[in-house]
Phi, psi and omega in degrees: 000316180299322180296316180294321177297317180299316179298318180299315179296314183297309182291322179299315179293322178299306182294314181298316179295320180295316179294320180297330178281357181096007180285156179255127184298332180299332179292322181288327184280093177237082190304324183288333173296317179293323178298317180297310184295306184290325179296315178296319181298315180294318178298316179294323179297317181291322179297319189280342188230147174296156184298329178297321178288325176300314179293319180294326177296321176298316178296317181297321179296317178295320178296320180293317181293321181275352180070043182277085178231159179300135179250183183304317181296323179295318178293323177297321178297318180298311180295325180294314180291325178293319179298316181297319179293319180293324177295321176295320179299326182280328192246348186242158176295160184302316184295327179289323179288323180300327180300326181291321184270339177284323180228074183298331179294336180260357184282133177296328180295308182291326179291340175284346180233074184299333178297327178288317181298328180293333177268091188295320181299316180292321178300313180293325178298313179297313183297320181301316186276333171293324177296321177294324177295321180297318180301316170083003182273334184276145177276157182305318183291332177289317177296319180298318178296318178297318179295319179299317180297317180292320179297320177299318178295316179299315181296320180296316180294321183289334182264004177301322177301327178299311182294324178295314179294320182294325177296317178294319179299320180292333182274341186300318178303321178292323177293328175297323177294323177301313179296322180294319179298318178298323177294321178295320177302317177297318180296322180295334177288346179244031184297337182272001180279174181293155179305327181294314180291316181297320178297322178296321179292320179293319177299319178297323180294320181292340176299330178299316177297315177301313184296318180298316180292316183296313181297322181294302190272337183258341184237299190286318178298313175299323178296319179298317178296322178295320177298315180298314180297320181294313182292324178294323176293322179294324181280350180298334182298329180292325177293324177298316178298315181300310183299321182291310184291323179293321176299319178295317180295332179276007173107002180287145173294155180308320180297321180284321179298321178297324178294325175300317178292320181299323181292343179274358180273138180299150185300334181297323184239006183291122177287157178284168178300320180296320179295319178295317179298319178295318181294319182284329181282322186266006173071026174082015178282108192303315184296319180292324180297318180297319179294320181291327181286000000 
């Protein structure tokens, strides 16, 4: 929503200010200039990046525009499933706990938190490290180092769309100049025409420079930053899992280990202790958690 509001304000002020100065909107509307600039930008983007990253960039842009980031309920689900698994680790035989991480789709614990199951990467991340805890040979600092390395890789992969978009944004002003030069070439072909016609052609050519700069700094660069912020918030959940499981491996009770994870949540979405207690006690039943909170 914020992104759409920002675009509306930017374009509204641009158009409104231009009209207020006495400018004619028809001069700005040069569709072939935009086709040249955006077409070259898209082509260069596809050349520079694998198709998988091109597709992921599209997904990342949609996620950024729609604000698809973990909310309070998502963090409660994460803490709830971790608490349930840690409680099982303390009280149940190894083979019973293994059943939950070997087949999470069939696990009563994971099925109580459908939001976690929908995030397959996060589900596998949790299962992998709970499985290592069950094996019991690795030391806490070894597991923590392994988790840090994987989280770094996940974060790097998730933020690749930001760097791809930012590279295109940096190139757009130059691409605008390319479109302007082509417009000037066209204008030079009509050098024998009247000043009115020639002036219109030169003005149309200069729109290319304007469009490249405007799209770069007012649209694409802010979108790239929004993508980066959104993806970093999405990867924050892995750090919550790490802090919780490492605290448990270092001897903390499940209730205390969950608190380690809760403290890693930003204040904007951090649930209260009572909300966490309700979520872990009631097994993730959303309606009951809301009533208890």
